[in-house]
Backbone bond lengths (Angstrom), bond angles and torsions (degrees), N, CA, C in turn:
res aa  C-N    CA-C-N  psi(-1)  N-CA   C-N-CA  omega(-1)  CA-C   N-CA-C  phi
1 V - - - 1.413 - - 1.541 109.92 -
2 V 1.341 113.48 124.21 1.443 118.79 -176.61 1.501 108.73 -88.66
3 G 1.295 121.35 -42.05 1.418 123.26 -179.43 1.543 111.53 -145.02
4 C 1.276 114.74 153.38 1.475 118.08 177.88 1.556 106.14 -144.09
5 Q 1.314 115.13 89.64 1.443 118.37 -178.51 1.504 107.48 -156.13
6 N 1.344 117.53 171.77 1.435 122.98 -178.55 1.548 106.57 -65.35
7 L 1.300 113.13 133.99 1.475 116.28 -179.47 1.483 108.85 -83.46
8 D 1.312 118.55 134.29 1.465 122.70 176.07 1.511 111.07 -54.20
9 R 1.331 119.84 133.70 1.419 123.01 -173.49 1.534 111.07 -57.81
10 T 1.316 120.15 -38.99 1.477 124.04 179.41 1.527 107.75 -61.40
11 I 1.312 118.34 -48.75 1.473 121.22 -177.60 1.539 108.21 -65.32
12 A 1.335 117.49 -42.06 1.490 118.72 -177.57 1.588 108.39 -63.41
13 N 1.336 118.68 -39.47 1.427 120.52 179.16 1.513 109.00 -67.80
14 Y 1.315 117.55 -40.83 1.518 119.60 177.11 1.471 110.33 -57.01
15 I 1.370 117.24 -47.63 1.446 120.91 -173.47 1.550 106.97 -66.24
16 R 1.313 117.48 -44.10 1.465 121.35 -177.09 1.560 107.76 -60.57
17 D 1.292 116.95 -50.51 1.483 119.45 -175.79 1.482 111.81 -70.14
18 H 1.377 118.71 -33.77 1.405 122.86 174.88 1.517 112.56 -60.71
19 K 1.325 113.60 -47.96 1.458 117.78 -176.55 1.606 108.21 -66.31
20 V 1.369 115.00 -36.47 1.515 117.15 -179.61 1.598 105.87 -64.68
21 L 1.279 119.12 -37.76 1.465 120.49 -176.66 1.516 112.52 -70.15
22 E 1.351 117.17 -25.74 1.496 117.81 178.75 1.522 108.83 -67.51
23 L 1.295 118.95 -33.83 1.458 121.72 169.97 1.524 103.16 -84.48
24 Q 1.274 119.15 150.14 1.493 119.26 179.63 1.583 108.10 -67.25
25 P 1.368 115.12 117.12 1.432 118.68 -174.93 1.531 111.12 -68.41
26 T 1.320 116.36 143.36 1.394 121.95 174.69 1.495 109.93 -76.75
27 E 1.339 115.92 166.77 1.471 119.08 179.76 1.546 108.46 -62.94
28 T 1.288 118.34 -38.23 1.466 124.52 177.08 1.502 111.26 -58.68
29 E 1.319 118.09 -44.62 1.475 122.44 -178.28 1.528 107.57 -67.68
30 I 1.304 118.77 -41.63 1.484 119.86 176.15 1.489 111.70 -61.29
31 M 1.371 116.57 -43.41 1.469 118.06 177.07 1.467 115.02 -62.98
32 V 1.322 116.13 -39.69 1.517 120.20 179.62 1.541 107.55 -61.80
33 R 1.352 116.30 -46.79 1.472 120.22 179.52 1.523 110.95 -58.31
34 K 1.344 115.79 -42.98 1.491 119.13 -178.10 1.550 107.16 -64.62
35 L 1.325 117.82 -46.11 1.458 119.28 178.61 1.497 114.86 -59.43
36 R 1.311 116.99 -30.77 1.469 121.88 178.94 1.559 110.11 -85.59
37 G 1.363 115.54 -3.53 1.502 117.25 179.10 1.525 110.63 78.45
38 I 1.319 118.79 27.21 1.404 125.16 -179.73 1.522 109.33 -97.25
39 A 1.303 118.62 129.73 1.458 122.96 177.87 1.506 107.55 -59.72
40 E 1.398 116.05 149.90 1.460 117.93 178.67 1.533 113.05 -64.85
41 T 1.339 115.00 -33.74 1.475 119.19 176.00 1.455 108.99 -119.17
42 P 1.354 119.00 114.82 1.466 120.82 178.79 1.544 110.09 -65.74
43 S 1.342 115.74 150.16 1.414 121.34 177.47 1.496 108.77 -67.37
44 P 1.316 117.96 149.10 1.503 117.31 -178.00 1.506 110.57 -73.43
45 M 1.368 113.07 145.73 1.491 118.59 177.36 1.559 104.27 -80.55
46 P 1.382 113.78 154.46 1.435 116.46 -177.57 1.546 108.33 -67.41
47 S 1.357 114.88 148.72 1.421 119.47 -177.71 1.553 110.20 -113.78
48 D 1.329 113.43 159.84 1.462 118.43 176.33 1.502 112.20 -70.22
49 P 1.358 117.92 155.62 1.478 119.88 179.47 1.555 112.30 -57.97
50 I 1.340 117.11 -30.00 1.435 121.60 -178.85 1.514 107.23 -111.96
51 T 1.320 117.07 126.03 1.462 120.70 177.16 1.475 106.99 -111.39
52 D 1.330 119.12 111.57 1.451 123.97 -177.98 1.526 110.66 -118.12
53 G 1.277 120.01 4.28 1.464 122.42 179.88 1.474 112.11 84.08
54 L 1.332 118.79 0.07 1.477 123.08 176.75 1.492 108.59 -98.44
55 H 1.295 115.78 157.34 1.437 121.52 173.94 1.535 108.30 -107.24
56 G 1.306 116.02 157.29 1.479 118.36 -176.66 1.528 114.83 -86.49
57 G 1.268 117.33 30.41 1.479 120.49 -178.57 1.508 109.84 126.63
58 I 1.300 115.42 -177.40 1.443 121.59 -179.34 1.561 104.88 -121.60
59 W 1.305 111.98 131.80 1.499 120.00 -179.09 1.562 105.91 -102.10
60 Y 1.314 116.75 111.45 1.422 119.37 176.24 1.551 108.24 -95.20
61 S 1.331 114.09 133.75 1.442 118.92 176.28 1.538 109.57 -114.82
62 L 1.265 115.36 106.28 1.456 120.92 -178.04 1.541 107.36 -91.13
63 P 1.327 117.43 150.14 1.486 120.96 -176.74 1.563 110.48 -66.71
64 G 1.272 116.65 106.79 1.472 122.81 179.63 1.518 108.60 -95.75
65 A 1.278 113.01 175.13 1.460 118.78 -179.30 1.510 113.05 -72.50
66 C 1.327 118.40 141.23 1.445 124.82 174.64 1.511 115.28 54.46
67 P 1.273 117.69 55.49 1.502 120.05 -174.92 1.499 115.87 -64.22
68 S 1.277 116.81 -16.45 1.504 120.57 -176.59 1.536 111.94 -81.30
69 E 1.349 118.09 -5.54 1.424 122.86 176.02 1.515 113.58 -117.15
70 T 1.336 116.16 153.76 1.448 116.70 174.85 1.489 112.29 -74.26
71 Y 1.285 117.04 165.39 1.488 124.78 -173.06 1.565 113.74 -45.33
72 G 1.274 118.41 -52.94 1.464 121.68 -177.63 1.519 115.87 -78.56
73 D 1.324 117.43 -9.45 1.484 120.69 -172.91 1.512 115.18 -107.63
74 K 1.335 117.38 17.30 1.460 120.53 -176.51 1.503 108.59 -83.29
75 T 1.368 115.02 117.25 1.470 120.26 179.58 1.505 110.28 -83.82
76 D 1.297 117.61 164.86 1.469 121.82 173.39 1.495 112.02 -60.61
77 E 1.311 114.57 -41.01 1.480 123.07 179.74 1.523 110.52 -58.74
78 C 1.358 115.85 -47.43 1.433 122.83 179.34 1.539 108.89 -66.10
79 M 1.290 119.02 -42.98 1.445 122.29 -177.74 1.565 109.33 -62.21
80 T 1.333 116.44 -37.75 1.465 119.35 -179.02 1.564 111.95 -74.12
81 A 1.377 114.16 -33.94 1.477 117.27 -178.23 1.573 108.57 -75.88
82 M 1.257 114.41 -35.86 1.528 118.87 -178.46 1.588 112.26 -127.85
83 P 1.282 116.68 76.62 1.396 121.47 -174.28 1.510 116.29 -69.63
84 G 1.350 118.20 -15.55 1.427 120.32 -179.40 1.532 110.00 90.42
85 G 1.339 117.77 -168.03 1.451 120.70 -170.19 1.556 113.01 -112.70
86 R 1.347 119.39 2.05 1.450 120.35 -176.33 1.521 110.20 -80.02
87 C 1.293 118.27 135.90 1.461 123.31 175.56 1.521 110.95 -157.58
88 E 1.307 118.33 171.89 1.451 120.78 -176.39 1.519 112.21 -80.62
89 V 1.348 117.39 -44.05 1.465 120.49 179.76 1.494 108.10 -117.10
90 V 1.276 120.68 106.69 1.484 123.98 -174.64 1.496 109.42 -69.03
91 D 1.343 112.98 126.90 1.448 118.77 177.93 1.494 114.65 -122.87
92 G 1.352 117.56 0.39 1.384 123.33 176.48 1.516 116.78 82.83
93 T 1.351 114.34 -3.01 1.457 117.08 175.73 1.506 112.20 -68.46
94 R 1.347 116.55 168.18 1.467 120.91 -176.43 1.510 116.59 -47.58
95 H 1.304 115.28 -40.38 1.511 119.92 -176.98 1.521 113.08 -106.03
96 C 1.330 117.93 20.09 1.488 122.01 178.36 1.514 111.11 -145.96
97 T 1.314 116.24 77.21 1.457 120.79 -173.08 1.551 112.02 -115.46
98 Y 1.347 120.00 -9.96 1.466 120.53 -179.18 1.511 111.71 -156.56
99 R 1.356 115.01 156.06 1.421 119.20 176.12 1.609 107.67 -130.44
100 M 1.276 116.20 141.22 1.443 120.05 179.90 1.505 109.57 -123.86
101 E 1.324 114.72 147.83 1.481 119.78 176.58 1.539 106.76 -149.76
102 Y 1.304 114.61 144.45 1.448 121.79 175.55 1.452 111.13 -60.52
103 A 1.346 119.09 125.41 1.470 120.81 -179.73 1.532 111.30 -114.17
104 G 1.287 118.22 10.70 1.472 118.68 179.76 1.526 111.43 100.20
105 E 1.300 115.36 -172.51 1.466 122.24 -178.00 1.552 109.06 -152.05
106 I 1.286 113.54 154.30 1.468 122.02 175.13 1.532 106.63 -121.45
107 R 1.348 118.24 114.80 1.416 120.98 -179.28 1.524 110.62 -78.11
108 M 1.288 117.69 136.83 1.504 125.01 -179.97 1.457 109.14 -59.77
109 D 1.380 117.34 -33.73 1.493 119.74 -177.80 1.562 109.34 -59.83
110 D 1.327 116.91 -40.50 1.495 124.09 177.71 1.491 110.22 -69.48
111 L 1.279 117.68 -49.53 1.459 123.95 -175.43 1.464 114.17 -64.82
112 S 1.369 118.09 -39.78 1.451 122.17 -174.72 1.542 113.52 -83.07
113 G 1.287 118.65 -11.11 1.429 122.72 177.19 1.504 115.33 75.59
114 I 1.340 117.64 25.18 1.476 119.70 179.06 1.497 112.68 -81.82
115 L 1.299 120.94 -18.70 1.433 123.70 -178.48 1.531 108.93 -80.64
116 D 1.326 116.63 135.51 1.486 121.58 179.37 1.493 109.08 -150.15
117 E 1.348 116.28 91.68 1.383 123.67 -177.98 1.585 113.44 -54.09
118 G 1.322 115.71 -35.31 1.473 122.09 179.36 1.512 111.89 -61.48
119 R 1.330 117.08 -30.09 1.467 122.57 178.30 1.506 114.21 -99.59
120 G 1.378 115.21 5.69 1.477 121.79 179.01 1.536 111.86 77.87
121 I 1.330 117.77 20.91 1.456 121.47 175.71 1.487 110.57 -97.15
122 H 1.351 118.71 96.18 1.429 122.61 -176.42 1.476 113.41 -105.14
123 T 1.342 119.33 -17.77 1.465 123.78 -177.33 1.592 108.69 -136.11
124 Y 1.327 114.15 169.08 1.447 117.80 176.07 1.482 111.54 -60.35
125 E 1.385 115.56 -39.89 1.462 119.28 -176.89 1.589 106.15 -65.48
126 D 1.292 121.79 -41.89 1.451 121.38 175.98 1.531 110.61 -53.99
127 W 1.341 117.88 -46.33 1.452 125.02 179.58 1.554 111.72 -58.77
128 W 1.388 112.86 -54.23 1.451 119.35 -170.93 1.547 112.73 -80.12
129 K 1.316 118.21 -43.33 1.452 119.18 -170.11 1.465 113.38 -109.31
130 T 1.352 115.78 -52.27 1.467 120.70 -174.25 1.554 114.25 -64.42
131 S 1.324 117.32 -37.03 1.487 119.68 178.52 1.499 110.18 -62.60
132 Y 1.350 117.26 -40.65 1.438 123.18 178.35 1.551 112.21 -63.72
133 E 1.346 113.66 -45.69 1.512 117.01 179.57 1.493 109.82 -65.32
134 Q 1.355 118.44 -38.94 1.468 120.30 -179.10 1.552 109.76 -66.16
135 C 1.330 116.06 -34.32 1.461 118.76 178.66 1.520 108.86 -67.09
136 L 1.367 117.83 -44.10 1.478 121.32 179.53 1.513 110.06 -58.20
137 N 1.380 117.37 -44.49 1.444 121.99 -179.30 1.585 110.17 -62.23
138 A 1.295 115.73 -44.74 1.455 123.27 -179.42 1.530 111.44 -61.72
139 V 1.294 116.97 -42.00 1.469 121.12 176.37 1.546 110.08 -65.51
140 A 1.379 115.05 -45.23 1.460 118.59 -179.41 1.540 111.52 -61.82
141 C 1.369 118.91 -32.02 1.418 123.32 -178.25 1.555 111.59 -88.21
142 G 1.318 116.41 -4.21 1.448 121.34 177.96 1.507 112.31 80.67
143 E 1.307 118.82 14.91 1.453 124.39 179.95 1.473 113.85 -79.00
144 R 1.322 117.95 -20.27 1.488 121.90 176.44 1.569 108.04 -157.16
145 A 1.329 110.71 163.62 1.494 116.00 -179.58 1.561 108.06 -89.76
146 G 1.303 114.67 151.46 1.448 122.67 175.49 1.543 111.17 -85.77
147 P 1.261 122.31 -174.87 1.458 122.60 -2.19 1.534 111.93 -84.71
148 C 1.340 114.18 160.54 1.474 120.69 176.61 1.551 106.47 -88.24
149 V 1.298 115.05 141.62 1.433 120.79 179.99 1.546 106.58 -113.67
150 H 1.345 114.38 130.77 1.467 120.62 178.90 1.533 108.18 -84.80
151 N 1.326 116.22 119.86 1.462 119.95 -179.32 1.555 110.37 -60.80
152 E 1.298 111.93 148.56 1.493 117.52 -178.52 1.554 106.53 -151.60
153 E 1.339 117.88 126.56 1.435 123.24 -176.83 1.524 110.06 -56.52
154 Y 1.321 118.20 -45.40 1.460 118.98 -170.82 1.568 107.29 -158.68
155 N 1.299 116.35 133.35 1.489 121.66 179.61 1.568 103.26 -116.61
156 V 1.327 117.78 121.47 1.426 123.53 -174.19 1.542 107.93 -65.68
157 Q 1.339 118.47 -38.41 1.465 120.23 -177.30 1.512 113.61 -67.29
158 T 1.325 116.82 -39.19 1.475 120.92 -176.83 1.519 111.40 -95.49
159 D 1.338 120.57 -13.22 1.427 124.65 -178.29 1.550 110.43 58.54
160 E 1.370 114.57 36.55 1.455 123.44 179.61 1.520 110.80 -146.78
161 G 1.257 113.29 161.57 1.491 119.93 171.31 1.529 109.38 -97.68
162 V 1.317 116.11 164.75 1.430 123.13 173.10 1.476 108.59 -116.83
163 G 1.333 118.83 117.42 1.448 125.56 -173.89 1.480 114.49 86.12
164 T 1.345 118.05 4.28 1.478 125.38 174.97 1.508 107.17 -157.61
165 S 1.256 115.55 146.72 1.482 119.87 174.15 1.514 114.93 -110.38
166 F 1.338 115.40 7.49 1.435 121.57 -176.78 1.534 115.16 -51.59
167 W 1.386 116.97 -46.53 1.454 120.20 -175.89 1.499 111.36 -96.46
168 N 1.350 119.85 4.28 1.495 118.85 178.89 1.486 110.69 -53.99
169 G 1.351 116.63 137.22 1.484 121.17 -178.90 1.525 113.78 62.86
170 K 1.318 115.74 37.32 1.429 122.97 -177.67 1.510 113.45 -53.74
171 H 1.299 121.36 -28.30 1.347 125.01 -178.40 1.542 114.49 -106.83
172 D 1.325 115.76 12.92 1.446 122.41 -179.34 1.519 108.19 -83.57
173 M 1.324 116.35 110.72 1.477 119.37 -176.54 1.508 112.90 -65.64
174 E 1.338 116.61 -26.43 1.456 121.12 -177.34 1.549 114.36 -81.07
175 Q 1.363 114.88 -20.02 1.497 119.43 -170.40 1.508 111.88 -70.62
176 G 1.319 119.00 -58.35 1.453 121.74 -179.89 1.492 113.38 51.86
177 L 1.357 118.49 -178.71 1.425 121.03 179.99 1.490 111.90 -104.97
């Protein structure tokens, strides 16, 4: 799961109408879109530099409170009238369709293996910035030979990381974890 939040109404409408257009729209669907002021063909969403037919995760949109208003414009009246579906004990009624609880987190720093206490790399900044600066200083002092290489999680042109191999072959369907 990449995100779990209320979907912006504009994006939700775009997705709904875009999905309808992928199937041949009926005259009724076209008329409804025209009445709502929606163009017959939605403008394309921006795409990633690499198109591999995969998506970057699944976005779940659970029914939140007051979906007719944007995040900062939700009034108490609207929140009371449309409380959403979140509740403690799910019973399937209109306003009680899901429960959420914090399940923890996994930091990419830990998962990718970039941290190395033996080399003084305790944080992402140590790995990305400080290790490069330390190398430059060591070369300048004659303590080691250059060149120094600036760590990089992933390079689109090479399909590899520098200083980590975690993302190498990011678009390789056979690689997997």
